[in-house]
Structure formats: C-alpha cells, structure tokens
C-alpha positions in Angstrom: 0.6 -29.6 39.8 2.6 -32.4 38.4 4.1 -32.2 34.9 2.6 -34.1 32.0 4.9 -36.8 30.7 4.3 -36.1 27.0 6.5 -38.3 24.8 8.4 -39.6 27.8 8.7 -43.4 28.1 11.7 -43.5 30.5 10.5 -44.7 33.9 13.5 -43.0 35.7 12.8 -39.6 34.1 9.2 -39.7 35.0 9.8 -40.7 38.6 12.7 -38.3 39.3 11.2 -35.2 37.7 7.7 -34.9 39.2 5.7 -36.2 36.2 2.3 -37.7 36.6 2.7 -41.5 36.8 -0.1 -44.0 36.8 1.0 -46.9 39.0 0.8 -50.1 36.9 3.4 -52.0 39.0 0.8 -54.5 40.3 0.9 -55.8 36.7 4.7 -56.0 36.9 4.5 -58.1 40.0 1.9 -60.4 38.5 3.8 -61.0 35.3 7.1 -61.7 37.1 5.6 -64.2 39.5 3.0 -66.0 37.4 5.0 -66.8 34.2 8.1 -66.4 32.1 7.3 -65.8 28.5 4.8 -63.2 27.4 3.4 -61.3 24.4 1.3 -58.1 24.6 -0.3 -56.3 21.7 -1.6 -52.7 22.0 -2.0 -49.8 19.6 0.8 -47.4 19.0 1.4 -44.6 21.6 -0.5 -46.6 24.3 2.3 -46.9 26.9 4.0 -50.1 25.8 7.5 -48.5 25.9 7.0 -47.2 29.5 5.8 -50.6 30.6 8.9 -52.2 29.1 11.2 -49.7 30.8 9.3 -50.1 34.2 10.0 -53.9 34.0 13.6 -53.2 33.1 14.2 -51.0 36.1 12.5 -53.5 38.4 14.7 -56.4 37.3 17.8 -54.2 37.5 16.8 -53.7 41.2 16.3 -49.9 41.1 14.3 -49.9 44.3 14.6 -46.1 44.8 12.5 -45.5 41.6 9.6 -47.4 43.1 9.2 -45.6 46.3 5.5 -45.3 47.2 4.4 -47.6 44.4 2.7 -51.0 44.7 5.9 -52.9 43.7 8.0 -51.4 46.5 6.9 -53.8 49.2 6.2 -56.9 47.1 9.4 -57.2 45.0 12.6 -59.1 46.0 15.1 -56.2 45.7 18.0 -58.3 47.0 18.4 -59.7 43.5 19.4 -57.9 40.3 19.1 -59.4 36.9 20.9 -58.5 33.7 18.6 -57.2 30.9 18.9 -57.1 27.1 16.4 -54.5 25.8 15.6 -54.5 22.1 13.6 -51.5 20.9 12.5 -51.1 17.3 10.0 -48.4 17.9 12.2 -45.3 18.1 13.6 -45.5 14.6 11.8 -44.5 11.4 14.7 -45.6 9.3 14.0 -49.4 9.5 13.0 -49.4 5.9 15.5 -52.0 4.7 17.2 -55.2 5.8 20.6 -53.3 6.1 19.3 -50.8 8.6 17.5 -53.4 10.6 20.7 -55.5 10.7 22.6 -52.4 11.9 20.1 -51.8 14.6 20.2 -55.4 15.8 24.0 -55.4 15.9 24.1 -52.1 17.7 21.9 -53.5 20.5 24.0 -56.6 20.8 27.2 -54.6 20.9 25.9 -52.2 23.5 24.8 -55.1 25.7 28.2 -56.8 25.4 29.8 -53.5 26.6 27.4 -53.0 29.4 27.9 -56.4 30.8 31.6 -56.6 30.0 31.5 -59.7 27.7 33.3 -59.9 24.4 31.5 -60.9 21.2 33.4 -63.3 19.0 34.0 -62.2 15.4 32.6 -63.8 12.2 29.2 -64.7 13.8 25.8 -64.2 12.5 23.5 -61.9 14.5 21.6 -65.0 15.7 24.8 -66.8 16.8 26.1 -63.5 18.5 22.8 -63.2 20.4 23.1 -66.7 21.7 26.7 -66.3 22.7 25.8 -63.0 24.4 23.0 -64.6 26.5 25.2 -67.4 27.7 28.2 -65.3 28.4 26.3 -62.7 30.4 24.6 -65.4 32.5 27.9 -67.2 33.1 29.7 -64.0 34.1 27.0 -62.4 36.3 25.6 -65.6 37.9 22.0 -64.6 37.3 19.5 -65.6 34.6 18.8 -63.0 31.9 15.8 -60.8 31.2 14.9 -60.1 27.5 12.5 -57.3 26.7 11.5 -56.5 23.1 9.6 -53.2 22.5 7.7 -52.8 19.2 8.9 -56.2 17.9 6.9 -55.8 14.7 7.6 -52.3 13.7 10.1 -53.1 11.0 7.5 -55.3 9.3 4.5 -52.9 9.7 6.6 -50.0 8.3 7.0 -52.1 5.1 3.5 -53.6 4.6 3.0 -51.8 1.3 6.2 -53.5 0.0 5.5 -57.2 0.5 8.9 -58.6 -0.5 10.6 -56.1 1.9 8.2 -56.9 4.7 8.8 -60.7 4.2 12.5 -60.1 4.4 12.1 -58.2 7.6 9.9 -60.9 9.0 12.5 -63.6 8.3 15.3 -61.6 9.9 13.3 -61.1 13.0 12.2 -64.7 13.1 15.8 -65.8 13.1 16.5 -63.4 16.0 13.5 -64.4 18.1 14.0 -68.2 17.6 17.2 -67.9 19.7 15.1 -67.1 22.8 13.5 -70.5 23.0 16.8 -72.3 22.5 18.2 -70.6 25.6 15.4 -71.3 28.1 17.8 -72.5 30.8 19.5 -69.1 30.8 16.4 -66.9 31.0 14.5 -65.4 33.9 11.8 -63.4 32.0 10.8 -62.5 28.4 8.2 -60.0 27.1 7.6 -58.9 23.5 5.3 -56.0 22.8 4.0 -54.7 19.5 0.9 -53.6 17.6 0.2 -56.7 15.7 0.5 -60.4 16.3 1.8 -62.4 13.4 0.9 -66.0 13.1 3.0 -68.6 14.8 3.7 -70.2 11.5 5.1 -67.0 10.0 7.1 -65.3 12.8 6.6 -67.2 16.1 7.3 -70.8 14.9 10.5 -70.6 16.8 8.9 -69.0 19.8 5.6 -70.7 20.3 5.9 -70.7 24.1 4.7 -67.1 24.5 1.7 -66.5 26.7 -0.4 -64.0 24.8 -2.0 -61.7 27.4 -3.5 -59.2 24.9 -7.1 -60.2 25.6 -6.6 -61.3 29.3 -9.0 -59.6 31.7 -6.2 -59.6 34.3 -4.2 -57.3 32.1 -6.9 -55.3 30.3 -5.7 -52.0 31.8 -2.0 -52.7 31.8 -1.7 -49.8 29.3 -4.0 -46.8 29.1 -5.8 -45.1 32.0 -8.9 -46.5 33.6 -11.6 -44.2 35.0 -10.4 -44.5 38.6 -6.8 -43.8 37.6 -7.9 -40.8 35.6 -9.9 -39.2 38.4 -7.2 -39.9 41.0 -4.0 -38.9 39.2 -5.3 -36.1 37.0 -7.7 -34.6 39.6 -6.0 -31.2 39.5 -6.2 -31.0 35.7 -9.9 -32.2 35.6 -10.9 -29.7 38.2 -8.8 -26.8 36.9 -10.1 -27.2 33.4 -13.7 -27.7 34.4 -13.8 -30.7 32.1 -17.1 -32.2 31.1 -16.2 -35.8 32.0 -19.0 -37.3 29.8 -17.6 -35.4 26.8 -14.1 -36.5 27.7 -15.2 -40.2 27.8 -17.0 -40.0 24.4 -13.9 -38.5 22.8 -11.0 -40.5 24.3 -12.2 -43.4 26.4 -13.7 -46.7 25.1 -10.7 -48.9 24.4 -11.5 -52.3 25.7 -9.2 -55.3 25.6 -11.3 -57.8 27.6 -15.0 -57.2 26.9 -15.9 -56.0 30.3 -17.6 -52.6 30.6 -15.7 -51.8 33.8 -12.3 -52.3 32.1 -12.4 -49.5 29.5 -9.3 -47.3 29.2 -8.5 -43.9 27.9 -5.9 -43.4 25.2 -3.0 -41.9 27.3 -1.6 -39.9 24.4 -4.9 -38.2 23.8 -5.4 -37.4 27.5 -1.9 -35.8 27.9 -2.3 -33.7 24.8 -5.8 -32.7 25.7 -4.7 -31.3 29.1 -1.6 -29.6 27.6 -3.4 -28.0 24.6 -5.8 -26.0 26.7 -8.5 -28.7 26.9 -9.3 -28.7 23.2 -11.0 -31.7 21.7 -8.9 -32.7 18.8 -7.6 -35.8 17.0 -4.3 -36.0 18.8 -3.6 -39.7 18.5 -5.1 -40.2 15.0 -3.0 -37.4 13.6 0.3 -39.0 14.7 0.1 -41.7 12.1 -2.3 -41.4 9.2 -3.6 -44.9 8.4 -2.9 -44.8 4.6 -2.4 -48.5 4.3 -5.7 -49.2 6.1 -7.6 -46.8 3.9 -6.2 -48.4 0.8 -7.1 -51.9 2.1 -10.7 -50.7 2.8 -10.8 -49.3 -0.7 -9.4 -52.4 -2.3 -11.9 -54.7 -0.5 -14.8 -52.2 -1.1 -15.8 -52.8 2.5 -19.2 -51.8 3.7 -18.1 -49.0 6.0 -21.2 -48.8 8.2 -20.5 -52.4 9.3 -17.6 -50.9 11.4 -20.3 -49.8 13.8 -20.9 -53.3 14.9 -19.0 -56.5 13.9 -19.1 -59.8 15.7 -16.0 -62.0 15.1 -14.6 -65.2 16.6 -11.6 -64.9 19.0 -9.1 -66.2 16.5 -9.9 -63.4 14.0 -8.3 -60.9 16.5 -5.2 -62.9 17.4 -3.0 -62.9 14.3 -2.4 -62.3 10.6 0.2 -62.8 8.0 1.9 -60.5 5.5 0.6 -62.5 2.6 -2.9 -62.4 3.9 -4.1 -59.5 6.0 -7.7 -59.7 7.3 -9.0 -56.1 7.4 -10.8 -56.5 10.7 -7.8 -58.0 12.4 -5.6 -55.1 11.4 -8.3 -52.5 12.4 -8.5 -54.0 15.8 -4.8 -54.5 16.5 -4.0 -50.9 15.3 -6.7 -49.4 17.5 -9.3 -48.3 15.0 -11.7 -50.9 16.4 -12.1 -52.2 19.9 -14.1 -54.7 21.9 -17.5 -53.6 23.0 -18.6 -56.8 24.6 -17.7 -60.5 24.8 -20.4 -62.9 23.5 -20.8 -66.6 22.8 -21.2 -68.1 19.4 -22.4 -71.6 20.3 -19.6 -72.9 22.5 -17.0 -70.4 21.3 -16.0 -67.0 22.6 -16.7 -64.2 20.2 -16.3 -60.4 20.4 -18.5 -57.5 19.3 -16.3 -54.8 17.8 -16.9 -51.1 17.1 -15.1 -47.7 17.1 -13.6 -47.0 20.5 -14.6 -43.4 20.6 -15.6 -40.2 18.7 -12.0 -39.3 17.8 -11.4 -42.5 15.9 -14.9 -42.6 14.3 -14.8 -39.1 13.0 -11.2 -39.1 11.9 -11.1 -42.5 10.2 -14.3 -41.7 8.3 -12.8 -38.4 7.3 -10.0 -40.3 5.6 -12.4 -42.8 4.1 -14.3 -39.9 2.6 -11.2 -39.0 0.6 -12.2 -41.4 -2.2 -12.0 -39.5 -5.5 -11.2 -36.1 -3.9 -8.1 -34.0 -3.5 -7.6 -32.4 -0.1 -8.8 -29.1 -1.4 -11.9 -30.5 -3.0 -12.7 -32.7 0.0 -12.5 -29.7 2.4 -14.7 -27.6 0.1 -17.3 -30.4 -0.2 -17.3 -31.0 3.6 -18.0 -27.4 4.2 -20.8 -27.3 1.7 -22.3 -30.4 3.1 -22.1 -29.1 6.6 -23.8 -25.8 5.8 -26.5 -27.6 3.8 -27.3 -30.0 6.7 -27.2 -27.2 9.3 -29.6 -25.1 7.2 -31.8 -28.2 6.5 -31.3 -27.6 2.8 -31.4 -31.3 1.8 -31.6 -30.6 -1.9 -28.3 -28.8 -1.7 -26.9 -31.6 0.4 -27.9 -34.1 -2.3 -26.1 -31.9 -4.9 -22.9 -32.1 -2.8 -23.2 -35.8 -2.5 -23.9 -36.2 -6.2 -20.8 -34.2 -7.0 -18.8 -36.5 -4.7 -20.1 -39.6 -6.4 -19.3 -38.1 -9.8 -15.6 -37.7 -8.7 -15.1 -41.4 -7.7 -12.6 -42.9 -10.1 -13.7 -45.5 -12.6 -11.2 -47.9 -11.2 -13.4 -48.3 -8.1 -16.0 -50.0 -10.2 -13.7 -52.2 -12.3 -14.0 -56.0 -11.9 -16.8 -55.8 -9.3 -20.5 -55.2 -9.1 -20.5 -52.7 -6.2 -22.5 -50.1 -8.2 -25.5 -52.5 -8.0 -25.5 -52.5 -4.2 -27.2 -49.8 -2.2 -24.7 -50.6 0.6 -21.9 -49.1 -1.5 -23.7 -45.7 -1.7 -24.7 -45.9 2.0 -21.0 -46.4 2.8 -20.0 -43.2 1.0 -22.8 -41.1 2.6 -22.0 -42.6 6.0 -18.3 -41.6 5.9 -19.0 -38.2 4.5 -21.5 -37.4 7.3 -19.4 -39.0 10.1 -16.5 -36.9 9.0 -18.5 -33.8 9.9 -18.6 -34.8 13.6 -22.3 -35.7 13.8 -23.5 -38.7 15.6 -24.3 -41.2 12.9 -26.0 -44.5 13.5 -25.9 -47.2 10.7 -28.7 -49.8 10.6 -30.4 -48.0 13.5 -32.5 -50.6 15.2 -36.2 -49.8 16.0 -39.0 -52.1 17.1 -40.3 -52.0 13.5 -37.1 -52.7 11.6 -33.7 -51.1 10.9 -33.2 -47.5 9.6 -30.5 -47.4 7.0 -28.9 -44.3 8.5 -29.8 -41.9 11.3 -28.0 -38.5 11.8 -28.4 -36.9 15.2 -27.7 -33.1 15.3 -28.2 -30.4 17.9 -31.6 -29.3 16.6 -32.7 -32.1 14.3 -32.7 -35.8 13.5 -32.4 -37.0 9.9 -33.7 -40.5 9.1 -32.3 -41.8 5.8 -33.4 -44.7 3.6 -31.6 -45.7 0.4 -32.9 -47.4 -2.7 -31.5 -48.5 -6.0 -33.7 -47.0 -8.6 -34.3 -50.3 -10.3 -35.8 -51.7 -7.1 -37.5 -48.6 -5.7 -37.8 -44.8 -5.8 -37.0 -42.1 -3.3 -40.7 -41.7 -2.7 -41.0 -45.4 -1.9 -38.1 -45.0 0.5 -40.0 -42.2 2.3 -43.1 -44.5 2.3 -41.1 -47.3 3.9 -39.9 -45.0 6.7 -43.5 -43.9 7.4 -45.0 -47.4 7.1 -42.6 -48.8 9.6 -42.9 -45.8 11.8 -39.2 -45.3 12.2 -39.6 -41.7 13.5 -41.4 -42.9 16.6 -38.1 -43.8 18.2 -37.0 -40.2 18.3 -40.3 -38.3 19.0 -39.4 -37.9 22.7 -36.3 -35.9 21.9 -38.3 -32.9 21.0 -36.3 -32.2 17.8 -37.4 -31.6 14.3 -37.3 -34.9 12.5 -36.7 -35.1 8.7 -37.3 -38.2 6.5 -34.9 -38.4 3.6 -35.3 -40.9 0.8 -32.5 -41.2 -1.7 -32.5 -43.4 -4.8 -29.4 -44.3 -6.8 -29.0 -45.1 -10.5 -26.5 -48.0 -10.8 -25.8 -47.2 -14.5 -25.0 -43.6 -13.8 -23.4 -44.5 -10.5 -25.0 -41.5 -8.9 -28.0 -40.1 -7.1 -31.2 -40.4 -9.2 -33.7 -38.7 -6.9 -34.2 -37.2 -3.5 -37.4 -36.8 -1.5 -37.7 -35.0 1.9 -40.5 -34.8 4.4 -40.7 -33.1 7.8 -42.3 -34.9 10.7 
C-alpha cells in the first residue's frame, strides 16, 4: 500500500518515496503548449504548491521523475529551462513589509547563486529581478520560467489591517510588473493563489495573464475527481470499507466549472480521512479558522440561509479589492462556497453557488453560531439544543434558542433595522441547527410554496415557519404550514413530521411564542 503524501508538496519526494500521486501531468502539457502567461485561483491546501513544483521539475528536464506518467512521452526532454520560483505560502511571518522584502530578496539571491549570475548592488528589488531575468537568459541561452506560489498570501494575511495589506499589495505589484516588461526573455509564467485581486489594484502591470480558474479544461487541475479517487486510492477505499456516498457528501463537491462531472474532492481532507482511521472530521476547515470571514458576515448582517443557493454573474467571482471586499467573492475564492451549476442570465453567464459539502456547511455554521457566546457557553447550548431536538422537546429547544438570542450583543442591532426582519432570526436558528450536523434546508421548495426551514433527522422531520409577532403569531405560522400542505413533500419518508411555528418580538429581540403540532 502506497504512503499518503500528507503535507508533502515536493514532486521529487512523492515520486521517489512510493507516495500516492494523482497524475495531473496532462494539464502540465496543455499549459506549456497552449499559452505562456497563466493565473490559477484555488482554495488553500488544494494542491497548488504540488502543481507548481511539478511544472518546475518538467521545465528543468527531470525526465526520471515522470516515468510512467502522461508527460513522459509528450514532453521535449532535450531542452532544460532555468526557473525562478517564488513561494509565499510557506511563511507565516509575512506580517510586515520588512519581512516580505526579506523574503523577496532571499529568493532573488538564491536564484542568482543557483544560476551563477551576480546581482549588482544598490538596486531596488524590482530592478534586481529584471537584471536577474536578463542575465540568467543571457548566460544559459534559454528563456526563463517564472512560477509564483501563493502570490497573494502576504495580502490575505493582513486583510484585517487595511493599511498594511495595501502596503503589501503595492510591493507585490512592483514585483509582478517586471514580468510583463521582460516578455522577450520568458518561456512560461504561472501565478497561483487563493484570491484574484482586480487588474487595477494588483495586475495593472500584468494584464496579460490568462485566468484559468473557471475553465472547464482545468476544472480538476487541483483536487481529486471521482475516477482518480477510485483508481489511486482503491486499496484504502476497500480496506476501510468506506461508504462512498457518505465520503462524497463530506468531502466532494468542489466545482470550478459548473459541470456535474467535474466535481473534485478536497485532497487534504481525503489524505487525513484515510490516515485518521476513516473518521469523518473537519480536517480542512480546522487548519485555518475563517475569523475574518465570520466578522465580515457579522458586519454585513448577511442572511445566512442564502448561502444555500446564490446566483451571481461571472464577474462577481473573478476579483476583489482590499478597499472593497464582496463577501460572496471571498467565500467562493476561499472555498466556503462552490459552483453548483452554470446558468444564463439573459445573454450573460452566471453561476449558482452553494456549500461544497457537509464539512464546510456544518463547520462554517458552527462558527457563525458563535455570535454572542463564549466557547464554553456555545458548547453548552449546542448540547442542550441537540438533546432537546433528539427528544422532540421543542419547548426546551425554544428555551435554548431564546437564551442564545438574549446573549447577542446590543452592537449587533446598532444603526440597522435587522430586528424587524424575520430573516435575521431565521439566520441565527439556521446556523445553530446546521452546526449540530443535521441536514437543514433553507427556503425548502414545495409545489405549494417555500418552507422557511426544514430539518431532516434520523427519525423525524421538522418543518419550521417564522413570524414577526407584529405581523403574525406562532399559531398563524402553524396554520400557514397546514394550509399550504408543506408536510406532503415528506410523507413518503415514513418519519414523524413535526410542524413548528415560532414568532419573534422585534422590541424584545427574542422569541415571543412557540407552537408545535405532530403530523
């Protein structure tokens, strides 16, 4: 049984030490023969660094590493190209302009030593980069390859400090602008990262990049598609007697093209799942808590159930700026939302977005349920709510929810009118219940209308309708469920169905009344 390459992004180490390797080299061949300048955005821990290193070894002419792979017989191994490889993903210390500058200079100096060219003194890092490119090409008689891994990490690490983030952006902009100026000296360029900043802010000097992030041709360039999973991990799937349907629900679902057949698994999750005795856990999510995203959702008072299904134009997904960060763009680029299908809005391409899988849905909502609670209080409330729902004690469940609403800080209601919208209360309930790991459907569509919230459990289904008390009571919410025959959709599942009506008092900012009926 081959070893699992957990945390290994060096192509040579994987190939020489009997690690599982998913052959993505057909993409390497396509990139090298069809274009010259590329940009690729993928979420963190999705295999971007391994892709960069694979390209590096191919251009360096390391044919022995590609034995048995697609690239072995389609690449011109008679030519070797010099490579400058920038990597900003491995350091957690890029929190200031000084450390970023040190990193850039170190990479330039290492490259000058590797290719035996001397950097002139008293140059800026941009001037030194340009000199390095031209001297290497002149000395080695071959055009240069430039690979940049996690090009945006110094900016993303500082998003909560806007002046610092802007300073980082301008430094990187000066560095990347050198690339376009040296087109005649370059063979191939690829930049990878999590986010795509607008051309005006960061790529104004490098507007020649071909963005392949949403190209169907490269939808599975990172991550594992279903065929790759079953072929390369066959021993692990068989040995562990894995429920493949369950595995898909937990870790599959990332889609970067809109085609149902091009979904991929998160590679980090899969490797950890096999190595941790086949336990379904939030491996990827736990590696980087999305504190900034949670704050942004709180600041914008976003209607959280909308994350189940959002339709946006193509340009919404493509880029953002430090001064103005669209929430949906950031959620997509960081991997908390993914494409479910490609649709048309008039003559324009649009995308329907949702959570990629259970891991992200449960985990993100667990963090969103933190509003107004310490970790200790949140855990206690979650356990109480879980026990109440499992025991069908909906009065107790309402008490837990009421306690949570009472703990939400007053600042949440300042300078806005969210307390007067039932969507605000639905958002909080949605996140709290999602965090428990139940299947929760917001605005559940039936042939008679939309259910506010449906909770599907092992032995029961709960149909919830919310009302603001000044517009309707909990009893009226129950009546609406019955009049529109919402329960009909789930009668065939042979589970007990409960109708739950909840009314909220916008003055008290809490639950006013609860009514329950069993079907």
